[in-house]
C-alpha atoms as an extended CHARMM CRD file, in Angstrom:
* protein
*
       152  EXT
         1         1  UNK       CA            -13.5130000000       13.6070000000       -3.6290000000  PROA      1               0.0000000000
         2         2  UNK       CA            -13.0360000000       10.0480000000       -2.5590000000  PROA      2               0.0000000000
         3         3  UNK       CA            -12.8480000000       10.9190000000        1.2360000000  PROA      3               0.0000000000
         4         4  UNK       CA            -16.7980000000       12.0650000000        0.7790000000  PROA      4               0.0000000000
         5         5  UNK       CA            -17.5210000000        8.7890000000       -0.5100000000  PROA      5               0.0000000000
         6         6  UNK       CA            -15.3130000000        6.9880000000        2.1960000000  PROA      6               0.0000000000
         7         7  UNK       CA            -17.6120000000        9.5500000000        4.9360000000  PROA      7               0.0000000000
         8         8  UNK       CA            -20.6260000000        8.1590000000        3.8680000000  PROA      8               0.0000000000
         9         9  UNK       CA            -19.2690000000        4.4940000000        4.1890000000  PROA      9               0.0000000000
        10        10  UNK       CA            -18.2580000000        6.0330000000        7.4010000000  PROA      10              0.0000000000
        11        11  UNK       CA            -14.4680000000        5.3250000000        6.3020000000  PROA      11              0.0000000000
        12        12  UNK       CA            -13.7480000000        9.3500000000        7.0070000000  PROA      12              0.0000000000
        13        13  UNK       CA            -10.1140000000       10.0060000000        7.5370000000  PROA      13              0.0000000000
        14        14  UNK       CA             -8.5390000000       10.2060000000       11.3130000000  PROA      14              0.0000000000
        15        15  UNK       CA             -7.0170000000       13.5020000000       11.9680000000  PROA      15              0.0000000000
        16        16  UNK       CA             -3.4710000000       12.6550000000       10.3030000000  PROA      16              0.0000000000
        17        17  UNK       CA             -4.6590000000       13.1520000000        7.0700000000  PROA      17              0.0000000000
        18        18  UNK       CA             -4.7130000000       11.3530000000        3.5000000000  PROA      18              0.0000000000
        19        19  UNK       CA             -1.7010000000       11.3340000000        1.6870000000  PROA      19              0.0000000000
        20        20  UNK       CA             -1.9400000000       11.4170000000       -2.4150000000  PROA      20              0.0000000000
        21        21  UNK       CA              0.3980000000        8.9640000000       -4.6470000000  PROA      21              0.0000000000
        22        22  UNK       CA              0.3310000000       10.8380000000       -8.4230000000  PROA      22              0.0000000000
        23        23  UNK       CA              0.1120000000        8.0810000000      -11.1340000000  PROA      23              0.0000000000
        24        24  UNK       CA              0.1060000000        8.2240000000      -14.4220000000  PROA      24              0.0000000000
        25        25  UNK       CA             -3.0840000000        6.8410000000      -14.8380000000  PROA      25              0.0000000000
        26        26  UNK       CA             -4.5330000000        8.7960000000      -11.7330000000  PROA      26              0.0000000000
        27        27  UNK       CA             -3.9380000000        8.9820000000       -8.0370000000  PROA      27              0.0000000000
        28        28  UNK       CA             -4.5230000000        7.3100000000       -4.9570000000  PROA      28              0.0000000000
        29        29  UNK       CA             -4.9370000000        8.1720000000       -1.6900000000  PROA      29              0.0000000000
        30        30  UNK       CA             -4.2890000000        6.4850000000        1.5660000000  PROA      30              0.0000000000
        31        31  UNK       CA             -5.6400000000        7.3690000000        5.2950000000  PROA      31              0.0000000000
        32        32  UNK       CA             -6.3110000000        5.8730000000        8.5100000000  PROA      32              0.0000000000
        33        33  UNK       CA            -10.5280000000        5.9890000000        9.2810000000  PROA      33              0.0000000000
        34        34  UNK       CA            -11.5100000000        6.7840000000       12.3640000000  PROA      34              0.0000000000
        35        35  UNK       CA            -13.1260000000        3.2200000000       12.6640000000  PROA      35              0.0000000000
        36        36  UNK       CA             -9.4430000000        2.0940000000       12.7010000000  PROA      36              0.0000000000
        37        37  UNK       CA             -8.9960000000        0.8540000000        9.2940000000  PROA      37              0.0000000000
        38        38  UNK       CA             -6.3070000000        1.7850000000        6.6320000000  PROA      38              0.0000000000
        39        39  UNK       CA             -8.0370000000        3.3410000000        3.3590000000  PROA      39              0.0000000000
        40        40  UNK       CA             -7.1290000000        2.9010000000        0.1040000000  PROA      40              0.0000000000
        41        41  UNK       CA             -8.8710000000        4.9550000000       -2.6930000000  PROA      41              0.0000000000
        42        42  UNK       CA             -7.9590000000        4.8720000000       -6.2770000000  PROA      42              0.0000000000
        43        43  UNK       CA             -9.1780000000        7.8840000000       -9.3030000000  PROA      43              0.0000000000
        44        44  UNK       CA             -8.4880000000        7.5840000000      -12.9720000000  PROA      44              0.0000000000
        45        45  UNK       CA             -9.9470000000        8.5530000000      -15.9800000000  PROA      45              0.0000000000
        46        46  UNK       CA            -10.2560000000       12.0570000000      -14.7140000000  PROA      46              0.0000000000
        47        47  UNK       CA            -12.3240000000       10.7750000000      -11.5640000000  PROA      47              0.0000000000
        48        48  UNK       CA            -14.5340000000        8.6970000000      -13.9530000000  PROA      48              0.0000000000
        49        49  UNK       CA            -13.0050000000        5.8160000000      -12.2250000000  PROA      49              0.0000000000
        50        50  UNK       CA            -12.9150000000        5.5740000000       -8.6230000000  PROA      50              0.0000000000
        51        51  UNK       CA            -12.6100000000        3.0320000000       -5.9440000000  PROA      51              0.0000000000
        52        52  UNK       CA            -12.2230000000        2.4880000000       -2.4630000000  PROA      52              0.0000000000
        53        53  UNK       CA            -11.2290000000       -0.3230000000       -0.4880000000  PROA      53              0.0000000000
        54        54  UNK       CA            -10.6950000000       -0.4100000000        3.6930000000  PROA      54              0.0000000000
        55        55  UNK       CA             -8.4640000000       -2.8050000000        5.5840000000  PROA      55              0.0000000000
        56        56  UNK       CA             -8.5930000000       -4.2960000000        8.9170000000  PROA      56              0.0000000000
        57        57  UNK       CA             -5.4710000000       -4.7780000000       11.3740000000  PROA      57              0.0000000000
        58        58  UNK       CA             -4.9710000000       -8.7000000000       10.6200000000  PROA      58              0.0000000000
        59        59  UNK       CA             -3.9700000000       -7.7040000000        7.1070000000  PROA      59              0.0000000000
        60        60  UNK       CA             -1.1140000000       -5.7740000000        7.8590000000  PROA      60              0.0000000000
        61        61  UNK       CA              0.4670000000       -8.5260000000        9.9560000000  PROA      61              0.0000000000
        62        62  UNK       CA              0.5290000000       -9.4140000000       13.7010000000  PROA      62              0.0000000000
        63        63  UNK       CA              1.4670000000       -5.9570000000       15.6430000000  PROA      63              0.0000000000
        64        64  UNK       CA              4.7370000000       -7.9290000000       17.3780000000  PROA      64              0.0000000000
        65        65  UNK       CA              5.3660000000       -9.1330000000       13.7410000000  PROA      65              0.0000000000
        66        66  UNK       CA              8.0500000000       -7.9810000000       11.4650000000  PROA      66              0.0000000000
        67        67  UNK       CA              7.1060000000       -9.1870000000        8.6840000000  PROA      67              0.0000000000
        68        68  UNK       CA              6.3210000000       -7.3480000000        5.5980000000  PROA      68              0.0000000000
        69        69  UNK       CA              2.9500000000       -7.6470000000        4.0760000000  PROA      69              0.0000000000
        70        70  UNK       CA              0.8520000000       -7.0210000000        0.8360000000  PROA      70              0.0000000000
        71        71  UNK       CA             -2.1220000000       -5.2140000000        2.4640000000  PROA      71              0.0000000000
        72        72  UNK       CA             -3.9550000000       -4.0460000000       -0.7260000000  PROA      72              0.0000000000
        73        73  UNK       CA             -3.8260000000       -5.9140000000       -3.9310000000  PROA      73              0.0000000000
        74        74  UNK       CA             -2.9120000000       -7.1880000000       -6.0700000000  PROA      74              0.0000000000
        75        75  UNK       CA             -4.8440000000       -4.6930000000       -8.3200000000  PROA      75              0.0000000000
        76        76  UNK       CA             -5.3760000000       -3.8400000000      -12.2480000000  PROA      76              0.0000000000
        77        77  UNK       CA             -3.5820000000       -0.4350000000      -12.9840000000  PROA      77              0.0000000000
        78        78  UNK       CA             -3.5860000000        0.5810000000      -16.4750000000  PROA      78              0.0000000000
        79        79  UNK       CA             -1.7230000000       -2.4870000000      -18.1990000000  PROA      79              0.0000000000
        80        80  UNK       CA             -0.1960000000       -3.3510000000      -15.3220000000  PROA      80              0.0000000000
        81        81  UNK       CA             -1.0210000000       -3.6750000000      -11.9200000000  PROA      81              0.0000000000
        82        82  UNK       CA             -0.4170000000       -2.5580000000       -8.6270000000  PROA      82              0.0000000000
        83        83  UNK       CA              0.2770000000       -3.4740000000       -4.5590000000  PROA      83              0.0000000000
        84        84  UNK       CA              0.5270000000       -1.8740000000       -1.0890000000  PROA      84              0.0000000000
        85        85  UNK       CA              2.9860000000       -3.0100000000        1.3350000000  PROA      85              0.0000000000
        86        86  UNK       CA              3.1560000000       -2.2960000000        4.7490000000  PROA      86              0.0000000000
        87        87  UNK       CA              6.6360000000       -2.9090000000        6.2590000000  PROA      87              0.0000000000
        88        88  UNK       CA              7.0920000000       -3.1500000000        9.6790000000  PROA      88              0.0000000000
        89        89  UNK       CA              8.8900000000       -0.3000000000       11.8830000000  PROA      89              0.0000000000
        90        90  UNK       CA             12.1870000000        0.2270000000       11.2050000000  PROA      90              0.0000000000
        91        91  UNK       CA             12.6620000000       -1.3880000000        8.3220000000  PROA      91              0.0000000000
        92        92  UNK       CA             12.4610000000        0.4460000000        4.6330000000  PROA      92              0.0000000000
        93        93  UNK       CA             11.9360000000       -0.8840000000        1.5960000000  PROA      93              0.0000000000
        94        94  UNK       CA             15.3160000000       -0.4810000000       -0.4860000000  PROA      94              0.0000000000
        95        95  UNK       CA             13.6520000000       -1.4760000000       -4.0160000000  PROA      95              0.0000000000
        96        96  UNK       CA             10.4510000000       -4.1380000000       -5.4590000000  PROA      96              0.0000000000
        97        97  UNK       CA             11.1660000000       -6.3740000000       -8.2840000000  PROA      97              0.0000000000
        98        98  UNK       CA              8.7380000000       -8.5900000000      -10.1780000000  PROA      98              0.0000000000
        99        99  UNK       CA             10.1570000000      -11.1470000000      -13.1600000000  PROA      99              0.0000000000
       100       100  UNK       CA             13.4450000000       -8.9080000000      -12.8170000000  PROA      100             0.0000000000
       101       101  UNK       CA             12.2540000000       -5.8320000000      -13.5920000000  PROA      101             0.0000000000
       102       102  UNK       CA             12.1780000000       -3.4270000000      -11.2700000000  PROA      102             0.0000000000
       103       103  UNK       CA              9.0720000000       -1.8430000000       -9.9570000000  PROA      103             0.0000000000
       104       104  UNK       CA              8.0580000000        2.0410000000       -9.2460000000  PROA      104             0.0000000000
       105       105  UNK       CA              7.8760000000        2.6110000000       -5.3110000000  PROA      105             0.0000000000
       106       106  UNK       CA              6.7820000000        5.1400000000       -3.5560000000  PROA      106             0.0000000000
       107       107  UNK       CA              6.9520000000        5.7610000000        0.1900000000  PROA      107             0.0000000000
       108       108  UNK       CA              3.7170000000        6.7290000000        1.1250000000  PROA      108             0.0000000000
       109       109  UNK       CA              3.3970000000        7.3010000000        4.9260000000  PROA      109             0.0000000000
       110       110  UNK       CA              4.0690000000        5.6040000000        8.5100000000  PROA      110             0.0000000000
       111       111  UNK       CA              0.8880000000        4.2180000000       10.0120000000  PROA      111             0.0000000000
       112       112  UNK       CA             -0.1990000000        5.2910000000       13.7380000000  PROA      112             0.0000000000
       113       113  UNK       CA              0.9780000000        3.2860000000       16.8530000000  PROA      113             0.0000000000
       114       114  UNK       CA             -2.6220000000        1.5420000000       15.9260000000  PROA      114             0.0000000000
       115       115  UNK       CA             -1.0280000000       -0.2210000000       13.3830000000  PROA      115             0.0000000000
       116       116  UNK       CA              2.9390000000       -0.5420000000       14.5950000000  PROA      116             0.0000000000
       117       117  UNK       CA              3.9390000000        2.4810000000       13.3510000000  PROA      117             0.0000000000
       118       118  UNK       CA              4.1160000000        0.2870000000        9.5760000000  PROA      118             0.0000000000
       119       119  UNK       CA              5.2210000000        1.9780000000        6.9700000000  PROA      119             0.0000000000
       120       120  UNK       CA              3.3850000000        2.1610000000        3.5750000000  PROA      120             0.0000000000
       121       121  UNK       CA              4.4670000000        1.6490000000       -0.0500000000  PROA      121             0.0000000000
       122       122  UNK       CA              2.3460000000        2.0140000000       -3.1330000000  PROA      122             0.0000000000
       123       123  UNK       CA              3.6720000000       -0.1800000000       -6.3760000000  PROA      123             0.0000000000
       124       124  UNK       CA              3.3400000000        0.0880000000       -9.4330000000  PROA      124             0.0000000000
       125       125  UNK       CA              3.9680000000       -2.5830000000      -11.7630000000  PROA      125             0.0000000000
       126       126  UNK       CA              4.6610000000       -3.5100000000      -15.4110000000  PROA      126             0.0000000000
       127       127  UNK       CA              2.4330000000       -5.9930000000      -15.4740000000  PROA      127             0.0000000000
       128       128  UNK       CA             -0.4870000000       -8.0730000000      -13.3280000000  PROA      128             0.0000000000
       129       129  UNK       CA              1.8020000000       -9.6280000000      -10.5270000000  PROA      129             0.0000000000
       130       130  UNK       CA              0.9410000000      -13.3950000000      -10.3250000000  PROA      130             0.0000000000
       131       131  UNK       CA              4.4940000000      -14.6220000000       -9.0390000000  PROA      131             0.0000000000
       132       132  UNK       CA              6.1920000000      -13.4270000000       -5.8750000000  PROA      132             0.0000000000
       133       133  UNK       CA              7.5590000000       -9.7620000000       -5.5170000000  PROA      133             0.0000000000
       134       134  UNK       CA             11.5770000000       -9.8240000000       -4.3760000000  PROA      134             0.0000000000
       135       135  UNK       CA             11.6230000000       -7.3470000000       -2.0450000000  PROA      135             0.0000000000
       136       136  UNK       CA             14.8880000000       -5.6650000000       -0.9280000000  PROA      136             0.0000000000
       137       137  UNK       CA             14.3780000000       -4.3340000000        2.6090000000  PROA      137             0.0000000000
       138       138  UNK       CA             17.0820000000       -2.0820000000        4.7090000000  PROA      138             0.0000000000
       139       139  UNK       CA             16.8500000000       -2.8860000000        8.9440000000  PROA      139             0.0000000000
       140       140  UNK       CA             19.6590000000       -2.0990000000       11.5840000000  PROA      140             0.0000000000
       141       141  UNK       CA             21.9790000000       -0.8480000000        8.4610000000  PROA      141             0.0000000000
       142       142  UNK       CA             21.6930000000       -4.4960000000        6.6530000000  PROA      142             0.0000000000
       143       143  UNK       CA             19.7370000000       -5.3680000000        3.7980000000  PROA      143             0.0000000000
       144       144  UNK       CA             17.8430000000       -8.5210000000        3.2820000000  PROA      144             0.0000000000
       145       145  UNK       CA             15.8680000000       -9.9700000000        0.1360000000  PROA      145             0.0000000000
       146       146  UNK       CA             12.2420000000      -11.5750000000        0.8970000000  PROA      146             0.0000000000
       147       147  UNK       CA              9.9450000000      -13.0190000000       -1.6260000000  PROA      147             0.0000000000
       148       148  UNK       CA              6.3240000000      -11.6260000000       -1.0430000000  PROA      148             0.0000000000
       149       149  UNK       CA              3.8250000000      -13.4360000000       -2.3090000000  PROA      149             0.0000000000
       150       150  UNK       CA              1.1790000000      -11.8060000000       -4.1500000000  PROA      150             0.0000000000
       151       151  UNK       CA             -1.7440000000      -14.7920000000       -4.9550000000  PROA      151             0.0000000000
       152       152  UNK       CA             -4.9640000000      -14.1130000000       -3.5470000000  PROA      152             0.0000000000
């Protein structure tokens, strides 16, 4: 399993466990590590293709910030792409669009206070993103659209 590989890298899941996202091409797993990182493990082709990446606090945005951020990605997923977004506590991602097409968006988990309680969303796109995403957020009963750059 991917978490065994992560443990060898020093990124074992902490006590909060591992969240799984089922994908047409495989699975994605997200967890907070014992080192305080957020980790993404992806498996495809029946487990033949595996990748693990871990992120640090600064990549999720400033602790007091209400900013939406790309925590992982963009990355290739099958013929399309994917990103993992971190929304501030109290914000809900209602939808994500890329070049006018609605992306498959899955709420994965809320992170610990160490990560300011941010919520993670796994977003599957029909193509690899090179332009900004149009993200509709709900906070305090109001919705707003935010343009989120994906270029590295």
